[in-house]
N, C-alpha and C positions, 0 to 999 in steps of 0.2 A: 418230558414223561408224556403216558403215555394215556391222548381220554378220551372217550364220545362223549356225544349225545342221546340223549331223550329227547321221544317228543311225546303224549299222551292227550288224551280228549277225554273233554269231558261234560255234561253239564244236567244246569241247577235247575230247580221248579225255582226259580228269581232269578231280578230283573238282573239288566248292568249294571244297578247305578248299588244296586244291594253284593255282587257280582266282591265288585271295586270295592266295597266299606270292609267289605272284610276281610279281604287282600290288607288294605292300606294304615286303618284305625286299628291305634295301638290295644283299645280297648276289647274292639268284635275280632282281632287275629286274635291278644289274647285267651282270650272265650272259647276257640275251637278251638287252641292247640293247645290245649290246658299249659301252654310256658310266659312265663311271661315275656313278653314283647312291647319295643320303643319304636316308632315306624317318623322317618320324618316323612312330612307329603312334600318336599320342594329334592328339585333335579340337581344333583351332586348332596342331597342329607343322609345320611344314614341308616339304617336301622337292623335293629336285632330281632331275634326271633326265642325262641324255642330255650330262655331262664341264658340269654347266650351264646349257646349251642352253633347257630347260623349267624349270620351279617352279612354286608356292605351296602352296599351304596346305587343310590338310585338314578340310575337313566338318562329315563324316558317316560317322562309318567302324562297322560292327553285320556284325562278322567272318562272313564262307564267304558273308554274303550282297550289303554294298555300300559304297561305294564314293563319295562325295561332295566334289568337291576345284574351290578355284580352277581355272585351270592359266593357261599365259605362256609366247609362246616370246619369246626374249630379240630377235627382230629383229622382234616386236609395238612398235605404238606406246607410248609411255614410259604404266606406269600400266595400260594397257590388259590383264584376266585372262578368261575366258572363265570355261564355269563345266559342268566333263566328271563325269560320274554315270557308275558301271561295277554294271550291276543280273547278278547270279552267278542263275542258277536250276537243277538240279537238275534230270536231263534221259537220259534210257534210255541215250544213248552215251557220256554225262558231263556235263561244265555246259556250258548256253548264255547267253553272254558279251550285254549289253544293253548299248550306250553311249551315250551322246546329250554330245552336247558345243556349248555353247549359244554364242551371241559372239562366234561365229569372224568376227575381218577379210572382211568380204568377198572381195577379191583375193589374201585367202590364203588359203579354202576348198578349191579344188582341191589345192594341196600339202602343204595339215593331214590332211586325207581322206583322201589317198593316202600321207602317212605313216603313219595308224595304222596302214593293210593291212601297208605295205610294213613299218616298225617294232618292227609292237606282234602283232599282230596273228601273222602268218608267223611267224618269228621267235620268240615265246609257243607255235605247237603244233608245232615243233622239242623246242625243250628239254619242254615237259610229256608229250610223243607220243613221246619214246623208248620 
């Protein structure tokens, strides 16, 4: 299957700890996405978000710095997972999040790429920058 890689960068007026917690804390994750999230905080642990629409496994967790996960949407081909990396870096204005998602099915690239901006970065900014 043809796949593509999404690369995005966004800066939050919040500490790396706050950004990490927004992504890894089930309650905070649910708060900004508006859908139920269940997130393990262990490597090898599973997560699901958006009422089960997205799910995967934690591959690497470095608090305040990095999250690497397998990730798939429920409408993707059966058994196909992408790999997402959230890298956090403290900058003068807060935290720069550099996001990479490899293995996105080509026909879903545009929707998924826009989805991160609409359903993650924008509402995360609203929640963290109150």
